[in-house]
C-alpha positions as CSV (number, residue, x, y, z in Angstrom):
1,M,-2.8,-6.3,-4.5
2,V,-6.2,-5.4,-6.0
3,A,-6.6,-6.3,-9.6
4,L,-8.2,-3.9,-12.0
5,D,-10.3,-6.2,-14.1
6,D,-13.6,-6.0,-16.0
7,D,-15.4,-5.1,-12.8
8,V,-14.4,-1.5,-13.6
9,P,-15.8,-1.2,-17.2
10,F,-15.5,2.6,-17.5
11,L,-11.7,2.5,-17.3
12,S,-9.9,2.6,-20.7
13,E,-6.9,0.4,-21.3
14,E,-4.6,3.4,-21.0
15,V,-6.1,4.4,-17.6
16,R,-5.8,0.8,-16.4
17,Q,-2.1,0.7,-17.3
18,D,-1.7,4.1,-15.6
19,L,-3.3,2.8,-12.5
20,D,-1.2,-0.3,-12.3
21,S,0.8,0.7,-9.3
22,P,1.3,-0.5,-5.7
23,V,0.0,2.9,-4.4
24,I,-3.2,2.7,-6.3
25,S,-3.7,-0.9,-5.3
26,A,-3.3,0.1,-1.7
27,L,-5.8,2.9,-2.0
28,L,-8.3,0.7,-3.8
29,E,-8.2,-1.6,-0.7
30,E,-8.8,1.3,1.7
31,P,-8.0,5.0,2.3
32,R,-4.5,5.4,3.7
33,T,-2.3,7.9,5.5
34,P,1.0,9.1,4.0
35,Q,2.7,7.3,6.9
36,E,1.0,4.0,6.0
37,L,2.1,4.3,2.4
38,G,5.7,4.9,3.7
39,D,5.5,2.0,6.0
40,M,4.5,-0.2,3.1
41,G,7.7,0.8,1.3
42,L,5.7,3.0,-1.1
43,S,6.0,6.7,-1.9
44,R,4.4,8.9,0.8
45,Q,3.1,11.1,-2.0
46,V,0.9,10.2,-4.9
47,E,2.7,10.4,-8.3
48,P,1.5,13.2,-10.6
49,R,0.1,10.6,-13.1
50,H,-2.2,9.3,-10.3
51,R,-3.5,12.6,-9.1
52,P,-6.6,12.6,-11.4
53,Y,-7.8,9.5,-9.6
54,V,-6.8,10.2,-6.0
55,S,-8.0,12.8,-3.4
56,L,-6.3,14.0,-0.3
57,L,-8.2,15.0,2.8
58,K,-6.1,17.5,4.8
59,V,-6.6,20.5,7.0
60,T,-5.0,23.8,6.0
61,G,-4.8,27.1,7.7
62,S,-6.5,30.3,6.5
63,S,-3.5,31.0,4.2
64,G,-3.9,27.7,2.5
65,Q,-0.8,26.3,4.2
66,S,-0.8,22.9,5.9
67,H,-2.2,23.3,9.4
68,I,0.5,24.4,11.7
69,G,1.7,21.9,14.2
70,G,0.8,19.0,12.0
71,R,-2.0,18.0,14.4
72,F,-4.2,16.5,11.7
73,T,-3.2,13.4,9.8
74,Y,-3.8,13.5,6.0
75,V,-5.7,10.7,4.3
76,Y,-5.5,9.7,0.7
77,H,-8.5,8.1,-1.0
78,M,-9.6,7.2,-4.5
79,H,-12.1,9.5,-6.2
80,G,-15.6,8.0,-5.5
81,D,-14.5,6.7,-2.1
82,L,-15.2,9.9,-0.2
83,R,-17.2,8.4,2.7
84,R,-14.6,5.7,3.5
85,G,-11.9,8.5,3.2
86,I,-13.9,10.7,5.6
87,R,-14.4,7.8,8.1
88,R,-10.7,7.1,8.0
89,F,-10.0,10.8,8.5
90,I,-12.2,10.8,11.5
91,E,-10.6,7.7,12.9
92,E,-7.1,9.2,12.5
93,N,-8.1,12.7,13.9
94,E,-10.9,12.0,16.4
95,V,-9.3,14.1,19.3
96,E,-8.5,17.0,17.0
97,L,-11.9,17.0,15.5
98,A,-13.6,16.9,18.9
99,N,-11.6,20.0,19.9
100,T,-12.3,21.8,16.6
101,L,-15.7,21.2,15.1
102,D,-17.7,23.2,17.6
103,T,-15.3,26.1,17.9
104,R,-15.9,29.6,16.6
105,Y,-13.1,29.4,14.1
106,N,-13.4,25.9,12.6
107,V,-10.2,25.2,10.6
108,V,-11.7,22.0,9.3
109,G,-14.7,23.8,7.9
110,E,-12.4,26.3,6.3
111,S,-10.2,23.7,4.8
112,F,-12.7,21.3,3.2
113,D,-15.0,22.2,0.4
114,E,-18.7,22.5,1.3
115,Y,-19.7,19.0,0.2
116,D,-16.8,17.2,1.8
117,Y,-17.4,19.1,5.0
118,Q,-21.1,18.2,5.0
119,V,-20.1,14.5,4.6
120,L,-17.6,14.9,7.4
121,K,-20.3,16.3,9.8
122,E,-22.8,13.5,8.8
123,E,-20.2,10.8,9.6
124,W,-18.9,12.6,12.7
125,Y,-22.4,12.9,14.3
126,A,-23.4,9.4,13.2
127,L,-20.3,8.1,15.0
128,R,-20.9,10.2,18.1
129,S,-24.6,9.1,18.3
130,K,-23.5,5.4,18.4
131,S,-21.2,6.1,21.5
Protein backbone atom coordinates (compact mmCIF):
# COMPACT_ATOMS: atom_id res chain seq x y z
CA MET A 1 0.00 0.00 0.00
CA VAL A 2 1.32 3.43 -0.95
CA ALA A 3 1.53 5.81 1.97
CA LEU A 4 0.39 9.39 1.61
CA ASP A 5 3.07 11.22 3.51
CA ASP A 6 4.71 14.63 3.40
CA ASP A 7 5.89 13.94 -0.16
CA VAL A 8 2.48 15.25 -1.23
CA PRO A 9 2.45 18.63 0.54
CA PHE A 10 -0.56 20.12 -1.30
CA LEU A 11 -3.01 17.63 0.23
CA SER A 12 -4.84 18.84 3.30
CA GLU A 13 -5.34 16.54 6.28
CA GLU A 14 -9.00 16.13 5.34
CA VAL A 15 -8.08 15.07 1.81
CA ARG A 16 -5.41 12.69 3.10
CA GLN A 17 -7.98 10.97 5.30
CA ASP A 18 -10.42 10.88 2.39
CA LEU A 19 -7.81 9.24 0.19
CA ASP A 20 -6.87 6.63 2.76
CA SER A 21 -8.35 3.64 0.95
CA PRO A 22 -7.12 0.48 -0.77
CA VAL A 23 -8.53 1.63 -4.14
CA ILE A 24 -6.63 4.93 -4.03
CA SER A 25 -3.46 3.15 -2.90
CA ALA A 26 -3.78 0.75 -5.83
CA LEU A 27 -4.28 3.63 -8.27
CA LEU A 28 -1.32 5.55 -6.85
CA GLU A 29 0.84 2.54 -7.68
CA GLU A 30 -0.39 2.37 -11.27
CA PRO A 31 -3.49 2.87 -13.40
CA ARG A 32 -5.87 -0.09 -13.11
CA THR A 33 -8.77 -1.68 -14.94
CA PRO A 34 -12.05 -2.29 -13.11
CA GLN A 35 -11.34 -6.03 -13.48
CA GLU A 36 -8.01 -5.65 -11.68
CA LEU A 37 -9.64 -3.75 -8.83
CA GLY A 38 -12.20 -6.57 -8.54
CA ASP A 39 -9.48 -9.22 -8.62
CA MET A 40 -7.77 -7.41 -5.74
CA GLY A 41 -10.96 -7.78 -3.73
CA LEU A 42 -11.75 -4.09 -4.11
CA SER A 43 -14.78 -2.32 -5.50
CA ARG A 44 -14.79 -2.28 -9.29
CA GLN A 45 -16.11 1.26 -9.17
CA VAL A 46 -14.56 4.28 -7.55
CA GLU A 47 -16.51 5.56 -4.54
CA PRO A 48 -18.18 8.96 -4.98
CA ARG A 49 -15.86 10.52 -2.37
CA HIS A 50 -12.83 9.55 -4.50
CA ARG A 51 -14.16 10.81 -7.83
CA PRO A 52 -12.58 14.27 -7.50
CA TYR A 53 -9.17 12.58 -7.52
CA VAL A 54 -9.69 9.80 -10.06
CA SER A 55 -10.31 9.77 -13.81
CA LEU A 56 -11.73 7.05 -16.00
CA LEU A 57 -10.61 6.47 -19.57
CA LYS A 58 -13.44 4.83 -21.48
CA VAL A 59 -14.85 4.72 -24.96
CA THR A 60 -18.48 5.70 -25.40
CA GLY A 61 -20.70 5.71 -28.45
CA SER A 62 -22.12 8.82 -30.07
CA SER A 63 -25.05 8.81 -27.63
CA GLY A 64 -22.72 8.90 -24.63
CA GLN A 65 -23.44 5.29 -23.74
CA SER A 66 -20.64 2.84 -23.07
CA HIS A 67 -19.32 1.51 -26.34
CA ILE A 68 -21.51 -1.35 -27.48
CA GLY A 69 -19.93 -4.78 -27.28
CA GLY A 70 -17.61 -3.82 -24.47
CA ARG A 71 -14.66 -4.09 -26.80
CA PHE A 72 -12.63 -1.44 -24.99
CA THR A 73 -11.35 -1.99 -21.46
CA TYR A 74 -11.78 0.96 -19.10
CA VAL A 75 -8.80 2.28 -17.17
CA TYR A 76 -8.89 4.28 -13.91
CA HIS A 77 -6.00 6.62 -13.11
CA MET A 78 -5.32 9.35 -10.59
CA HIS A 79 -5.66 12.95 -11.76
CA GLY A 80 -2.23 14.11 -12.84
CA ASP A 81 -1.29 10.61 -14.03
CA LEU A 82 -2.81 10.89 -17.50
CA ARG A 83 0.17 9.65 -19.52
CA ARG A 84 0.49 6.46 -17.48
CA GLY A 85 -3.27 6.05 -17.73
CA ILE A 86 -3.15 6.47 -21.51
CA ARG A 87 -0.25 4.02 -21.82
CA ARG A 88 -2.19 1.48 -19.80
CA PHE A 89 -5.30 2.13 -21.93
CA ILE A 90 -3.22 1.46 -25.06
CA GLU A 91 -1.78 -1.71 -23.53
CA GLU A 92 -5.25 -3.01 -22.68
CA ASN A 93 -6.84 -2.00 -25.99
CA GLU A 94 -4.07 -2.27 -28.58
CA VAL A 95 -6.02 -4.38 -31.10
CA GLU A 96 -9.17 -2.25 -30.80
CA LEU A 97 -7.17 0.96 -31.21
CA ALA A 98 -5.34 -0.39 -34.26
CA ASN A 99 -8.71 -1.12 -35.85
CA THR A 100 -10.24 2.22 -34.87
CA LEU A 101 -7.81 5.14 -34.87
CA ASP A 102 -7.51 5.46 -38.65
CA THR A 103 -11.16 4.84 -39.52
CA ARG A 104 -13.56 7.45 -40.85
CA TYR A 105 -15.72 7.36 -37.73
CA ASN A 106 -13.30 7.23 -34.85
CA VAL A 107 -15.26 6.32 -31.72
CA VAL A 108 -12.17 6.92 -29.57
CA GLY A 109 -11.74 10.47 -30.85
CA GLU A 110 -15.42 11.08 -30.22
CA SER A 111 -15.22 9.70 -26.68
CA PHE A 112 -12.13 11.45 -25.34
CA ASP A 113 -11.78 15.17 -24.77
CA GLU A 114 -9.40 16.89 -27.17
CA TYR A 115 -6.39 17.01 -24.85
CA ASP A 116 -6.70 13.37 -23.73
CA TYR A 117 -7.11 12.27 -27.34
CA GLN A 118 -4.00 14.21 -28.37
CA VAL A 119 -1.99 12.49 -25.61
CA LEU A 120 -3.40 9.13 -26.73
CA LYS A 121 -2.26 9.75 -30.31
CA GLU A 122 1.20 10.88 -29.16
CA GLU A 123 1.65 7.77 -27.04
CA TRP A 124 0.14 5.50 -29.73
CA TYR A 125 2.45 6.74 -32.49
CA ALA A 126 5.48 6.72 -30.18
CA LEU A 127 4.74 3.08 -29.33
CA ARG A 128 4.19 2.18 -33.01
CA SER A 129 7.46 3.85 -34.08
CA LYS A 130 9.39 1.65 -31.64
CA SER A 131 8.06 -1.57 -33.19
